[in-house]
N, C-alpha and C positions, 0 to 999 in steps of 0.2 A: 052289412059288414062282416068280414071275415078276416081271421088271421091267416096270413099266407106264408109267413116265414118266422122262425125263431133262431136267434143267434145269441151265443154265449162265448164270452171272452173273460180269461182270468188274469187279473192284476193284481200288483203288490205295491204298497207304498211303505216306505221307510217310517220307522217311529223314532222317537228321540232318545231311546234306551231300549235294553232288552229287559222284558217284563217277566218275573217268576211267577209262577202259581204252582197250585198242588199237584198237575200232571206234567210239568215241565217248564218250557220257557218259550215265550214269543221272542224269536231270535233277531230282533231289530227290524222288524217289519211285520204289517198284517196285509192278508190277502182275501179277495173277494172274488166271486164269479159275478159279473156283470151280464144280465139277460135284456136282450131287445126282442119285444114282439112286434112284427110288422104287420100292418093290415092292408087290404086291397085298396083303400083310400089313401095310403102313403103315410098313415099315422103311426108313430113308434112309441111304444110303451117299455118304461124302463123297470126292471126289478135287479134285485141282489140277493146273494147268499153267500155264507161262509161255509166252514168245514171242509176247507181245501179246494182242489181244483174239481170243479163240478161240471165241467164241457162234457165229459161223457155220459153223466147221468142225464144231462139235459137232451143229448142226442138220441137217449132211449126213449124219451119222453116226446120228441119233436112231432112225430106223427099222431100222437094222441091230442095235441093243441092245434095244429095245423088245421083249418077248416072250420073251426068253431067260431061263433061270434063271441067277441070279448065281453059282452054284456051279460052273457049266459055263463055265470060263473058256477052255478051248481053242476051244470052238465060238464064244465071243465075239471071241477073237483071230482066229480064221479069218474071221469077218464083217467085223470092222473094221480090221484089220492086213494080213492075207494076200491078200484077195479081189482088190483092183483097185488097180494099182500106183500111180496118181495121186491115189488117197484115203489110200495107206499112210502113216502117220504115227505113230512109235513113241511119241512125246509124247502125243497124243491116248489111244492104247490105254493107255499107263501110268497115265493119269488115271482110265481106265474101271476098269482092274484094282484100282487103288488103292480106288475106291469099292465094287466087288463085294467085295474082301476086308473092307473096313469092314461091309458087310452080314452077310458069313458070320460075322464074330467077334461080331456083336451077336446073330445067331440062336444061336449056340453057347455064348455067354456068355464067350469067351475072346479074349484080346487077340490082333493080327493077328500077333504075333511066334510064337505059338503055331502058327499056321497054316503058318508057314515052318519048322518044326522046332524051335522053342523057343528062347529066349534063353540065351546063355552069359554076358551080362554084362547088369546092370541099368541101367547109364548108358554114354553114348558121349562121348568128350573131343573137343572141338573147338578150333579156332586162333583166333589173332588174325588175320583177314583185312585186310591193308593195301591201301588204294586211294589213289591221289593224288586230292585233294578239292579242288573248287571250294567256296567257302561254307561252309567248315566251322565247327562250333560255336563261338561266340565271335568268328566273322568272319575273312575272310582266305582264301587259297588255300595249298596245298601246293607248294613251289617249289624245294624242296632235300632231300637225304637226311635231313638232322636232322629236319625235320618229321614225316616218316614214322618215325623212330625215337621221337621223342616220343609218337606215336600208338600205336607198339607197347608202349612201356612203360606207357602209360596203361591199354590194353586188357589187358595182363597182370596189372595190379592190379585193375582192374574186374572181370574175368572170371575171373581165376586161372588162366589158360590157360598152356602152356608150351611153344606152338609158334606160328609165324607163317607166312603167306605174302603175298609182295608181287605184287600184279596189276601186271605190268610192261608194257613195249611202250607207255609214254606219255612220259617224258623221255629224255634220252640214256642208252644202255645203260649207259655208264661211271657215270652218277649213279645209276642203279638199282641197280647191283651194290654202290656204296658203302653202300646202304640195309643190305644183308646184313652188309657189313663192320662198320659201327657197331653193329648189332644184337649181333653176336658179341661185340664189345669190352664192350658195356655190359650184355648180359643174360648172359653168361657160356658156358663150353664146352658145357653140357648143354641149352640153350635150342635147340629144333628150327627151322631156318630152310628156307624154300623160295622159288622165285622162278619166276613163270609169264610169260613175254612172249607168250603166245597165238599163237605160230607167227610172228611179224611180225620176228624178227631174222634176217638172212641166215646162212646157214651159217658163212661165215667168221668173222662177228661172234660167233655162239653159241659157237663152237670157242674164239676168242681170250677172250671173256670168262667162258667155261666154266672155261678154264686158271686164270683169275684167281680164279674162285669156288672152285677145289678147297681154297684155304687155309684158308675158313671152313666146309668140310666140310657143305654143305647136305645136308637129308635127301633132297631130290631137286631135279631141274632139268625143270620142266614145259613141254612142247611148246616147246623153245627156238627151233626153226625150221619152216618149213611142210611139213607133209605126211609121210607114212609115210617117204619116201627122205629128207627132210630131217633128222627125227629120227633115223634109223638113222645118216645120216652124222656127226651131232654124237655120238651114243652111241660110234661107232668111236674118237672122237679125245679124249673128255673122261671123266675118272675120276669122275664123279658119277652116281647112278642117274638114268636118262630116264623120267620119267612123262608120261602123256597124259590129257587129256579131250577131246582132238580127234581124234588118229590112233593107234589106231583108237577110233572112238565108237559103233560099232554091230557087229553081229555079222558083215556082209557083210565087214568090213575087218579081222576079228580074225586069221584066218588068214594072210592076206598080211602083217599087221603081225608076226606071230609069226616068219614065215618070213625076213623082211627083218631081224630082230633090230631092231625100231624102238623098241622100249620095254621097261623094267624093271617098272614099276608102272602099273596101268590105275586111273584113277579113276573108278569106277562111278558111274552117275547113273540113278535110277529112270526118267526119261524117255527117255534115250537107249538105255536097255538093256532097254526093253520091261517095266518095272513090277518090284516086288518079287521076283516070282519070277523075271525076266530077270536080275536082278543075281544072285540064287543060281545061275542058270546059268552067268553070267560068272564066278563064284567058282569054280565046278568046273573051268572051262577053265584059268583063272589058276593053280590049284592044281595041274593035271596038268603044265603048262609051266613051273613054277617062277616065276612072276610074281607080284609084289606087288600087292595090292587096297587101295585106299582110297576115299573118298567124296567125291564132287564135290558142289558148291553151285549151285544155279540161281536164286539169289534167292528162295528160297521162303519161303511164310508157315507159319503154324503146322500146317495139314493136311498139307502134305506133309513138313515138318520131322518129324512124328510117323510119318509112313510111312518116311523115312529111319531114325530111331531105331530102329524096330521091325525093319527090314530088317539094319542094320549090327549089332544085337544078337544076331542068330542066325549070324553068320559068324565062326568062330573066329580065322581067319587075317587079318581086317581090324583090324590092330593098330595103325596110325598115326591120330593125330587128323583127324576129318573136317573138309572145308571147311564154312563158313557165313557168309552175309552177315547172318545174323539179327541180329547187335548194331547194324546201321545203322537197323533198323526202329524207328520210334517208337511203334509199337501191333501189334495182331494182330486178326484177325477171329474168333479162337476164344474161346470162354467163358473167363472168368477171365484173359484178357490173355496176354501173352508167356510162353512156356515158361521158367522161369528157369536161368540158368548156376549151378552150384555147384562150385566148385573146378575150373572149367574144362571142366565136363562137364554135359549134360543128361540127366536121367533119363528112361528108356523109359516112356511111359504104360501104366498097369497097367488101365485100364477095357477093355470089350469092345471089338472091332475096333481102329480106330485110337486109341481112348481120349480123343478130343476132339470137341467139338462147336461149331458154329457159335454165335456171338453175334449174333441177328437185328438188334439196333440198330447193332452195329458194321459189319455187313454193309450195312445201308441206308446209313450214314454213308459208307462207302468206296466204295460203288457210284456215290454221288452225286459223291464227290471225283474219281472216276475219269471221270465225264461232263464235269467241269469241265476236267480237264487233258490229257485224251486219250490216245491210243495211241502213245507214243514209237517203237514199233518201226515204225510207219507212216512216221515221220520218219528212219529208217534212223540212230538214236542220234546226230543231229548234236550237234556241239558248237557252240553258240551264241556263244561267245567267239572262234571262228575259222571264220567263214563261208566256205563254199566247201572246207572241210578234208574230205579223203576219208582212209580208212585206206591205208598204204603201207608196204612192206618197208622195214627199217631196217638200215644197215650197208653193208658192201661185202665 
């Protein structure tokens, strides 16, 4: 069996609000590049990647993929990830690996999770992911902690979740900490709380607010300050587990991060950590060094969400609820529509490979929508409400 073609299409799907974060705004839609690998036997494997319009990047890699056996992933990784440093991109390789594993599962008639060692759970719990919003459903913007607490209560009821995370680094650190304090008061002692300033709080501010957060006992404090050294400095002073999706977020930085004592919990990501198999490698390292492991979200659509579900289902020590932006999407490009939440969890697909297929009409519709709205990564996530605004460190 050989790969004979690679096709990439970029699509955008509306969200129910504009979502603010430390580096700008998701302007009312998420976008992903959908990959299709076609074999000489007519089997199509699906992959997905974010980071803006990646069609040109895949075009550069096409000749490095075509002709390979989709079962020979180490050779494909060498050709696409390891060979030339300025073409090396773990995100792109991860989408290729995802598609190859989808092909393998379809050939064998087995779900992708079986290719990773077999599932130990049939469903994966997720969180209520909270963002400060512009143009929220019903109108208006989020401007105070009470707005986010109301959103948390709404998502808890709607999705059945029992954990939340606040995407911080937008309003004042004090107001963002107040969100967790109010959530603890309203949702009780067993509800799990998380906060993620995305590294924009200064070390002194992160320590000062971390001490205040100790009273509400968050599950973890994610990327409170910038870099490995910043997280390590906060970890020395604050009695809350430090988590990261930023430092380290690749294998090159994992050993330095462990040596510095920068982190307690690593948020794995299929794209940062070189595909589903890479996440399994990461899990082994975390287990060896006594680090926790959770799942990061990258505004994925149903293809990557399926890959996340399969991967997480095979890791026994991935015990905390996963991140997901999925509840903000108004639709999906997979057949049958969005994967449903049931009691705060999403079931692992049981069909061969990823267990999901594309809806051709939805792909055409959202490819046209992307052509209309464009690539906001090319506009550096600008905040149209604040012309000239750029990200900056917060605190003193």
